[in-house]
C-alpha positions in Angstrom: -60.1 -18.3 44.2 -60.7 -19.0 48.0 -60.4 -22.5 49.3 -63.5 -24.7 49.7 -63.9 -25.6 53.4 -64.9 -29.2 53.7 -66.1 -31.3 56.7 -66.1 -35.1 56.5 -68.4 -37.6 58.3 -67.1 -41.2 58.1 -67.1 -44.5 59.9 -63.8 -45.6 58.5 -61.8 -42.4 58.8 -58.5 -43.7 57.7 -59.8 -45.1 54.4 -61.7 -41.9 53.5 -58.9 -39.7 54.7 -56.6 -41.5 52.3 -59.0 -41.0 49.5 -59.4 -37.3 50.4 -55.6 -36.9 50.1 -56.0 -36.9 46.4 -57.8 -33.5 46.5 -55.7 -30.6 45.4 -54.5 -28.9 48.6 -54.8 -25.3 47.4 -58.5 -25.7 46.4 -59.8 -27.6 49.5 -59.4 -27.2 53.2 -60.4 -29.9 55.7 -62.0 -28.1 58.6 -63.1 -31.1 60.7 -64.1 -34.7 60.9 -66.9 -36.5 62.7 -67.6 -40.2 63.2 -71.3 -40.1 64.1 -74.4 -38.3 63.0 -74.8 -36.4 66.3 -71.2 -35.3 66.2 -71.6 -34.2 62.6 -74.6 -32.0 63.3 -72.8 -30.3 66.3 -69.6 -29.8 64.3 -71.3 -28.4 61.3 -73.1 -25.8 63.5 -69.7 -24.8 65.0 -67.5 -24.8 61.9 -70.1 -24.0 59.2 -68.1 -25.4 56.3 -68.9 -24.8 52.7 -69.8 -28.5 52.2 -70.2 -31.7 54.2 -68.8 -34.9 52.7 -70.7 -37.8 54.4 -70.6 -41.6 54.4 -74.1 -43.0 53.7 -74.2 -44.7 57.1 -71.9 -43.2 59.6 -73.3 -45.1 62.6 -76.1 -47.3 63.8 -77.9 -44.6 65.9 -78.5 -42.1 63.1 -79.0 -42.7 59.4 -76.7 -40.7 57.2 -79.6 -39.3 55.3 -81.3 -38.2 58.5 -78.1 -36.4 59.6 -77.7 -34.8 56.2 -81.3 -33.4 56.3 -80.7 -31.9 59.7 -77.4 -30.3 58.7 -79.1 -28.9 55.5 -82.2 -27.6 57.2 -80.7 -26.3 60.4 -77.4 -25.0 59.2 -78.1 -24.5 55.4 -75.0 -26.4 54.3 -74.8 -28.5 51.1 -74.1 -32.2 51.6 -72.3 -34.7 49.3 -72.8 -38.4 50.0 -70.0 -41.0 49.5 -71.0 -44.6 48.9 -69.5 -47.7 47.3 -71.2 -49.0 44.1 -71.6 -52.4 45.8 -73.9 -50.8 48.4 -76.8 -50.6 45.9 -79.6 -50.2 48.5 -77.8 -47.3 50.1 -77.0 -45.7 46.8 -80.6 -46.0 45.7 -81.8 -44.4 48.9 -79.4 -41.5 48.5 -80.4 -41.0 44.9 -84.1 -41.2 45.8 -83.9 -38.2 48.1 -83.0 -35.9 45.3 -81.8 -33.4 47.9 -78.1 -34.1 48.0 -75.2 -34.8 45.8 -73.7 -38.4 45.4 -70.3 -39.7 44.5 -69.4 -43.4 44.4 -66.2 -45.1 45.3 -63.7 -45.7 44.0 -63.2 -42.2 42.8 -60.2 -40.2 41.5 -59.1 -36.6 41.9 -61.2 -35.4 38.9 -64.4 -37.3 40.0 -64.4 -36.1 43.6 -63.5 -32.5 42.6 -66.2 -32.3 39.9 -68.7 -33.8 42.3 -67.9 -31.2 45.0 -68.1 -28.3 42.6 -71.4 -29.7 41.0 -72.9 -30.1 44.5 -72.0 -26.5 45.4 -73.3 -25.2 42.1 -76.6 -27.0 42.4 -77.0 -25.9 46.0 -76.3 -22.3 45.1 -78.9 -22.5 42.3 -81.4 -24.0 44.7 -80.6 -21.4 47.3 -81.0 -18.6 44.8 -84.3 -20.1 43.7 -85.5 -20.6 47.2 -84.6 -17.0 48.1 -86.4 -15.7 45.0 -89.5 -17.7 45.9 -89.3 -16.5 49.5 -89.0 -12.9 48.3 -92.1 -13.4 46.1 -94.0 -15.2 48.9 -93.3 -12.3 51.3 -94.2 -9.7 48.8 -97.3 -11.5 47.6 -98.6 -12.6 51.0 -98.0 -9.2 52.7 -99.2 -7.0 49.9 -102.3 -5.0 51.0 -104.0 -5.3 47.6 -105.5 -8.5 46.1 -103.1 -9.6 43.4 -103.8 -12.4 40.9 -102.7 -13.9 37.6 -105.0 -15.4 34.9 -103.8 -17.6 32.1 -104.8 -16.7 28.4 -107.7 -19.1 28.9 -108.9 -17.3 32.0 -107.7 -20.0 34.3 -106.3 -18.8 37.7 -102.6 -19.2 38.1 -102.3 -17.3 41.4 -104.4 -15.4 43.9 -102.8 -13.5 46.8 -104.1 -14.0 50.4 -105.5 -10.4 50.6 -108.5 -11.6 48.6 -109.8 -13.0 51.9 -109.7 -9.6 53.6 -111.3 -7.8 50.7 -113.9 -10.4 49.6 -114.4 -12.9 52.4 -113.3 -15.7 50.0 -110.0 -17.5 50.3 -107.4 -17.8 47.6 -108.1 -21.6 47.3 -111.8 -20.8 46.6 -110.8 -18.5 43.7 -108.3 -21.1 42.4 -110.9 -23.9 42.5 -113.7 -21.8 40.9 -112.5 -19.5 38.1 -116.0 -18.0 37.7 -116.0 -16.7 41.3 -114.3 -13.6 40.1 -117.4 -12.6 38.2 -119.9 -14.2 40.5 -119.2 -11.8 43.3 -119.5 -8.7 41.1 -122.5 -6.5 41.9 -125.3 -7.3 39.4 -125.3 -3.7 38.1 -121.6 -3.9 37.2 -121.5 -7.5 35.9 -121.7 -6.7 32.2 -118.8 -4.2 32.2 -116.6 -6.6 34.2 -117.4 -9.6 31.9 -116.6 -7.5 28.9 -113.4 -6.2 30.4 -112.1 -9.7 31.4 -113.0 -11.4 28.1 -111.4 -8.6 26.1 -108.3 -8.5 28.3 -107.6 -12.3 28.4 -108.3 -12.8 24.7 -105.4 -10.7 23.6 -102.3 -9.0 24.9 -104.4 -5.9 25.4 -102.5 -3.0 27.0 -102.8 -2.1 30.7 -106.3 -1.0 31.7 -108.3 -0.2 34.8 -111.9 0.0 35.8 -113.9 0.6 39.0 -116.7 -1.7 40.0 -118.6 -3.0 43.0 -118.5 -6.5 44.5 -120.7 -8.3 47.1 -118.5 -9.9 49.8 -119.3 -13.2 51.4 -120.9 -11.2 54.2 -123.2 -9.4 51.8 -121.3 -6.1 52.0 -120.9 -3.8 49.0 -117.3 -2.9 48.3 -115.8 -0.7 45.6 -112.8 -2.2 43.7 -110.3 -0.5 41.5 -109.1 -3.1 39.1 -105.8 -2.6 37.2 -104.4 -5.3 34.9 -101.7 -5.7 32.3 -100.5 -8.4 29.9 -97.9 -11.0 31.1 -95.3 -12.0 28.5 -92.5 -14.5 28.8 -88.9 -13.6 27.7 -89.8 -14.7 24.1 -92.7 -12.3 24.0 -95.3 -15.0 24.2 -98.6 -13.9 25.8 -99.0 -15.7 29.2 -102.2 -14.1 30.4 -102.8 -11.1 32.6 -101.6 -10.0 36.0 -104.2 -8.0 37.9 -104.4 -6.0 41.1 -107.7 -5.2 42.9 -107.6 -2.4 45.5 -110.4 -1.8 48.0 -111.4 1.8 47.3 -114.7 1.7 49.2 -113.8 4.6 51.6 -112.5 6.8 48.8 -115.5 6.0 46.6 -118.0 6.8 49.4 -116.2 10.1 50.0 -116.3 10.9 46.2 -120.0 10.1 46.1 -120.6 12.3 49.2 -118.6 15.2 47.7 -120.5 14.9 44.4 -123.8 14.9 46.3 -122.7 17.9 48.3 -121.7 19.8 45.2 -125.2 19.6 43.7 -127.4 19.5 46.9 -128.3 21.9 49.6 -126.4 21.1 52.8 -129.3 21.9 55.2 -132.3 20.3 53.5 -130.6 17.8 51.2 -132.6 19.1 48.3 -131.1 19.8 44.9 -129.3 23.2 44.7 -129.5 25.7 41.9 -127.1 23.8 39.7 -129.0 20.5 39.8 -132.3 22.4 39.6 -131.4 23.9 36.2 -130.2 20.6 34.9 -133.4 18.8 36.0 -135.5 21.7 34.6 -133.8 21.7 31.2 -134.4 17.9 31.0 -138.1 18.4 31.8 -138.3 21.2 29.1 -136.7 18.9 26.5 -139.0 16.0 27.4 -142.1 18.2 27.2 -140.9 19.7 23.9 -140.5 16.2 22.4 -143.9 15.1 23.5 -145.4 18.5 22.5 -146.8 18.7 26.1 -146.6 21.0 29.1 -144.5 21.2 32.3 -144.6 23.9 35.0 -142.3 25.7 37.5 -143.5 26.8 40.9 -141.5 29.4 42.9 -142.1 29.3 46.7 -141.1 32.0 49.1 -141.6 31.6 52.9 -143.5 34.6 54.3 -142.0 36.5 57.2 -139.2 34.0 57.5 -136.9 36.7 59.2 -139.5 36.9 62.0 -139.1 33.1 62.7 -135.3 33.6 63.0 -135.7 36.7 65.2 -138.4 35.3 67.5 -137.3 31.7 67.8 -133.7 31.7 66.8 -131.7 30.4 63.8 -132.0 26.8 65.0 -135.8 27.0 64.7 -135.3 28.8 61.4 -133.3 25.9 60.1 -135.9 23.4 61.3 -138.6 25.4 59.6 -136.7 25.2 56.3 -136.3 21.4 56.7 -140.0 21.1 57.5 -140.9 23.1 54.3 -138.6 20.8 52.3 -140.2 17.7 53.7 -143.8 18.9 53.2 -143.3 20.1 49.7 -141.6 16.8 48.7 -144.5 14.9 50.2 -146.9 17.0 48.0 -145.5 16.2 44.6 -144.8 13.2 42.4 -141.6 11.2 42.3 -141.0 12.4 38.8 -141.0 16.1 40.0 -138.1 18.0 41.4 -138.1 20.1 44.6 -135.0 22.3 45.0 -133.8 25.0 47.5 -133.2 28.0 45.3 -131.6 30.0 48.2 -132.4 31.4 51.6 -136.1 30.8 52.2 -136.9 30.2 48.5 -137.8 26.9 46.9 -138.5 25.9 43.3 -140.7 22.9 42.2 -140.4 21.5 38.7 -143.6 19.7 37.7 -142.3 17.4 35.0 -145.6 17.0 33.2 -149.0 18.8 33.4 -152.0 18.4 31.2 -153.3 21.9 31.6 -152.3 25.1 33.4 -155.0 24.3 36.0 -152.9 21.2 37.1 -150.1 23.5 38.1 -152.5 25.7 40.1 -153.9 22.6 41.9 -150.4 21.5 42.9 -149.5 25.0 44.1 -152.7 25.2 46.2 -152.0 21.8 47.7 -148.5 22.9 48.7 -149.9 26.1 50.2 -152.3 24.2 52.3 -149.8 21.7 53.5 -147.3 24.4 54.5 -150.0 26.3 56.4 -150.1 23.7 59.2 -148.1 24.8 62.2 -145.1 22.8 63.3 -143.5 22.6 66.8 -140.0 23.5 67.7 -138.8 23.1 71.3 -142.4 22.9 72.4 -143.4 26.1 70.6 -145.9 26.2 67.7 -144.4 28.0 64.7 -146.6 29.3 61.9 -145.4 28.8 58.3 -147.0 30.7 55.4 -145.8 30.9 51.8 -146.3 32.9 48.6 -146.3 30.8 45.4 -145.9 31.8 41.8 -146.1 29.5 38.8 -145.1 29.5 35.1 -146.1 27.0 32.3 -144.1 25.7 29.4 -144.4 26.7 26.7 -147.0 29.4 27.3 -144.8 31.5 29.7 -141.3 30.6 28.5 -139.3 28.1 26.6 -136.0 28.2 28.6 -135.2 27.5 32.2 -134.2 31.1 32.8 -137.5 32.4 31.4 -139.7 30.0 33.4 -137.9 30.7 36.7 -138.1 34.4 36.1 -141.8 34.4 35.2 -142.6 32.2 38.2 -140.6 34.5 40.5 -142.4 37.5 39.2 -145.8 35.8 39.8 -144.7 35.0 43.4 -143.9 38.7 44.0 -147.5 39.6 42.9 -148.7 37.5 45.7 -146.4 39.3 48.1 -147.7 42.7 47.0 -151.3 41.7 47.4 -151.0 40.4 51.0 -148.9 37.2 50.9 -149.9 33.6 51.4 -151.5 32.7 48.1 -151.0 31.3 44.6 -150.5 33.3 41.4 -149.7 32.1 37.9 -147.7 34.1 35.4 -149.7 36.2 32.9 -149.4 35.7 29.2 
C-alpha cells in the first residue's frame, strides 16, 4: 500500500507535530506544514497532498473553514479538521459545514488513523458521485433529443434542456406543469398520445414508440418520434418510464412528399393511375352500397402534338397544367380528376342521378377547355374529345368503366374530334 501524503496547517506547530508523531511512519508521509490560511492554500497547490490536516483557526486573517473550502474547491483535496473538545463553538461550526472530516483532541494513534482513512473514503465516494453526476449532466444537457423521466404516477422526474429547442418550452415549465406534455400535442393526435401515456405509465409495459405532432410555443407544427421504456430499480420495482422525443419533422415531411409523389403526377399534381384506380374502386363500392350510379369521363386533348411542335414542350407542359386546373374547377370536391398519361385525363364522378348528369358534366368540361390560354404572349387553342361510361350500366369494375369510356372517346375522335360521347349499352 502506498503512503498517504499529508500536509498540516497549524498555529501551534510543535504541539501538533508531537501528536502527529504517533502516526505509523510507513503509512503516512508528511509533505509540508503551513502556519496560515494563505500559506496553506499556496502549499496545497504546489504539493497536492492526499489530505490536508488543518487546525480550526490557523490565524486571525483567514478562517480555517474558509481556507479549507478554497483548498477543496481549487485543488480538489480532502480536508480533516483538528479541534479540541473544549472549543465547542469551533467544533460546532466544523460539524455544521458537513463538507469536511473532524477529529477532536486529544486523540491516539487509532483515532487519528481511522479519521484520516474515513475522510479519504468519504471524499472518494463524494468524488465518484460527483463525477457520475457530472457525466450524467454532460450527457443529458448535451443530448440532441429531448429526454425525460416520468414517475409511475406520471409526475415528471427529469426533463433534458433540449425540450426548449424542440418545443419552445423550458425544462422547468414541463417540471412545473405535468400536463404540458399532452397540452402541446396537435389536436388530431391528442387521443393516441393520451392513450399511450396512460397505458405506459400504469404498468411496466415494454418499450414502445409512436409518431405524433406537437404545436410549439411559436405555433409551429413539428413531428415527434416518441420512444419510451420502463424504469426499474435494482430490486425490479417499477419506477416509471424513461422517454426520448426526437424531432423528425424534416424526415416526416420528406416521407409525406415521397408518398405524394408516388401516387400523384409530377407535372400537374393530379392523382396518377394508381391513385385513380383506388378512388374509382371506392366510388364503385359506395354507389353499389347505395344502389346508385357513378360515372367515368375519359378526356383526350386534340392535336396535342401540334402544340408541342408549334410552341415548344414548355408550352405543352403549361397546356397540360391549364387543362388540369380547368377540369378541377368544373367538378365537385367529391369527384376525382387524374392524369391518366400523356395528354389523357380521367374524371371520376362520385355520384350521378342519371346518365344525363354525366353528359352535362362532360359538356361543361368541353366548353371550359375550349377557351384559349396564353403562353409567352401567344394564344393557344385547346380542344378535347370526351367519352363517358356509367356504373352499373356500362360496367361494374374500374377496368371495365375506364375501357368503355376510352372507347367512347375514340368514337369522338373518329367523327371529327372535340365533342362528347357516352358508351353504348
